C-alpha positions as CSV (number, residue, x, y, z in Angstrom):
1,T,22.7,5.1,-76.8
2,D,21.1,8.2,-78.1
3,N,19.7,11.2,-76.2
4,G,19.6,9.4,-72.9
5,R,17.8,6.3,-74.2
6,T,18.9,2.9,-75.3
7,A,18.1,1.2,-78.6
8,D,15.1,-0.4,-76.9
9,G,13.8,2.9,-75.7
10,E,14.8,2.5,-72.0
11,V,15.9,5.6,-70.1
12,L,19.5,6.0,-68.9
13,S,19.8,7.8,-65.6
14,R,22.3,9.1,-63.1
15,P,25.3,9.2,-65.5
16,R,28.6,9.6,-63.7
17,L,31.9,10.3,-65.5
18,S,35.0,8.7,-64.0
19,P,37.7,11.1,-62.7
20,N,39.9,10.6,-65.8
21,G,37.0,10.9,-68.2
22,T,37.5,7.5,-69.8
23,R,34.3,5.8,-68.5
24,V,30.8,6.6,-67.7
25,A,28.6,4.8,-65.2
26,F,24.8,4.9,-65.4
27,Q,21.8,3.0,-64.3
28,S,19.2,1.6,-66.8
29,S,16.6,-1.1,-66.9
30,S,17.4,-1.9,-70.5
31,T,18.0,-5.5,-71.4
32,T,19.9,-4.7,-74.6
33,L,23.1,-3.1,-73.3
34,V,24.9,-6.4,-72.5
35,A,24.3,-10.0,-73.4
36,G,22.7,-12.0,-70.6
37,D,21.1,-9.2,-68.6
38,T,17.8,-11.0,-67.8
39,N,17.1,-9.9,-64.2
40,G,14.3,-7.5,-65.3
41,R,15.6,-4.8,-62.9
42,A,17.5,-1.6,-63.2
43,D,21.3,-2.2,-63.2
44,I,24.4,-0.2,-63.2
45,F,26.4,-0.3,-66.4
46,V,29.9,1.2,-67.3
47,Q,30.7,2.3,-70.8
48,D,34.3,2.6,-72.0
49,L,34.3,5.9,-73.9
50,D,37.3,4.8,-76.0
51,T,35.8,1.6,-77.3
52,G,32.0,2.1,-76.7
53,A,31.8,-1.3,-74.9
54,N,29.3,-1.6,-72.1
55,S,29.8,-3.8,-69.0
56,L,27.3,-4.8,-66.3
57,V,28.2,-4.2,-62.7
58,P,26.8,-7.2,-60.8
59,G,24.2,-6.6,-58.1
60,A,21.2,-4.8,-59.7
61,G,22.4,-1.5,-58.1
62,Y,21.5,2.1,-58.4
63,Q,23.1,5.5,-57.6
64,P,26.6,5.0,-59.0
65,Q,29.4,7.2,-57.7
66,W,33.0,7.0,-58.8
67,L,35.6,6.9,-56.0
68,T,38.6,6.5,-58.2
69,N,39.1,5.7,-61.9
70,S,38.6,2.0,-61.1
71,L,36.4,2.0,-58.0
72,L,32.7,2.6,-58.2
73,Q,30.3,2.9,-55.2
74,F,26.7,2.0,-55.6
75,S,23.6,1.1,-53.6
76,V,21.6,-2.2,-53.7
77,A,18.0,-2.3,-52.5
78,T,16.5,-5.2,-50.7
79,Q,13.7,-6.0,-53.1
80,G,14.8,-8.3,-55.9
81,A,18.5,-8.1,-55.2
82,T,20.7,-11.1,-55.4
83,V,23.1,-9.8,-52.8
84,P,22.4,-8.2,-49.4
85,A,21.1,-4.6,-49.4
86,G,23.6,-1.8,-48.7
87,E,26.5,0.2,-50.2
88,Y,29.0,-1.6,-52.4
89,V,32.3,-0.8,-54.0
90,S,33.2,-2.5,-57.2
91,N,36.6,-2.6,-58.8
92,I,35.7,-2.2,-62.5
93,D,39.1,-3.5,-63.6
94,T,39.2,-6.7,-61.6
95,G,35.5,-7.4,-60.9
96,A,36.1,-7.6,-57.2
97,Q,33.1,-6.3,-55.1
98,R,32.8,-5.5,-51.5
99,L,29.9,-4.7,-49.2
100,V,31.1,-1.7,-47.2
101,F,27.8,-0.7,-45.4
102,A,24.8,-2.7,-44.6
103,S,21.5,-1.0,-45.4
104,G,20.2,-1.3,-41.8
105,D,23.1,0.7,-40.4
106,G,21.8,4.2,-41.4
107,G,21.0,6.5,-44.3
108,T,23.1,8.5,-46.8
109,V,26.6,7.1,-47.1
110,A,30.0,8.4,-48.3
111,V,33.0,6.1,-48.7
112,A,36.6,7.3,-48.6
113,P,38.3,6.5,-52.0
114,D,41.1,4.7,-50.1
115,L,38.4,2.4,-48.6
116,S,39.6,3.3,-45.0
117,K,36.3,4.8,-43.7
118,V,32.6,5.1,-44.4
119,V,30.6,8.0,-43.1
120,F,26.9,7.9,-42.7
121,A,23.9,9.6,-41.1
122,T,21.9,7.8,-38.4
123,L,18.8,8.6,-36.5
124,Y,19.1,9.2,-32.7
125,G,16.6,10.2,-30.0
126,R,13.2,11.2,-31.1
127,G,12.1,12.7,-34.3
128,F,14.1,13.0,-37.4
129,D,17.4,14.2,-36.0
130,R,20.5,12.5,-37.4
131,R,24.1,12.3,-36.3
132,I,27.0,11.8,-38.6
133,I,29.1,8.7,-37.8
134,S,32.5,7.7,-39.2
135,R,33.3,4.0,-39.2
136,D,36.8,2.6,-39.8
137,L,36.4,-0.2,-42.4
138,T,39.3,-2.2,-41.0
139,T,38.6,-2.0,-37.2
140,G,34.9,-1.2,-37.2
141,V,35.5,1.6,-34.6
142,E,33.0,4.4,-34.9
143,Q,33.0,8.0,-33.8
144,V,30.5,10.8,-33.9
145,V,31.6,13.4,-36.5
146,S,28.8,15.9,-35.9
147,S,30.2,17.1,-32.6
148,S,31.9,20.1,-31.1
149,S,35.7,20.3,-31.0
150,S,35.5,19.1,-27.4
151,G,33.6,16.0,-28.5
152,V,30.0,16.9,-27.5
153,A,27.6,15.3,-29.9
154,G,25.4,17.7,-31.9
155,N,21.8,18.3,-30.6
156,G,20.2,18.7,-34.1
157,N,19.9,17.3,-37.5
158,S,23.0,16.7,-39.6
159,G,23.6,15.4,-43.2
160,V,26.5,13.7,-44.9
161,G,28.3,15.8,-47.5
162,A,31.6,14.2,-48.6
163,I,34.7,12.5,-47.2
164,S,38.3,13.2,-48.2
165,S,40.3,10.7,-50.3
166,D,42.2,9.5,-47.2
167,G,39.2,9.5,-44.9
168,A,40.7,12.1,-42.6
169,R,38.1,14.9,-43.2
170,V,34.4,15.0,-43.5
171,V,32.1,17.7,-44.9
172,F,28.6,17.8,-43.4
173,H,25.8,20.2,-42.6
174,S,23.9,20.6,-39.4
175,N,21.3,22.7,-37.6
176,A,22.7,21.7,-34.2
177,T,23.2,24.7,-31.8
178,N,26.0,23.2,-29.7
179,I,28.7,22.4,-32.2
180,F,29.5,25.8,-33.9
181,S,30.6,29.1,-32.4
182,P,29.0,31.5,-32.8
183,T,25.7,29.5,-32.5
184,P,23.8,29.6,-35.7
185,P,20.2,30.9,-35.8
186,A,17.7,28.3,-34.6
187,G,16.6,25.9,-37.3
188,S,19.2,27.1,-39.9
189,F,21.8,24.7,-41.4
190,Q,25.5,25.5,-41.4
């Protein structure tokens, strides 16, 4: 690759460096990066920075995000996909892949690097207000994260930020007026 383009002129996008700096994941619709890439869609590739070798992450995905040096989270859209749409985690070393969140379950997703939990925003009530939900990936139990310390669900719009490596803490923003003290100004996000 050169200057964000492949030898066949295709653009590389969303580059993500692994935590230890030995690999870079990116998406591209190039058909020249690995032999046998004939699906005609954007895919996720991983390049080993020591050897320069590229590998294809199965699933015709987009939006790569490293969870650990070996685990890569990515999204798969419905159109043209060979697997169900949703959020996946792929072990780059073993090739094992797991669907952790079906696309119909909600919006933006964050996965704990220990694969214990997934956190996502979901619409509720009327309008565009979203609540943040944490789902245990072993038991399936869910809880509202965008709530007050007494457990009252937020009355506004919230967005997913990040989840800690052990799934115990979640960063999110919200304009709800009933989960923070003192109450933020109406319409502002905290």
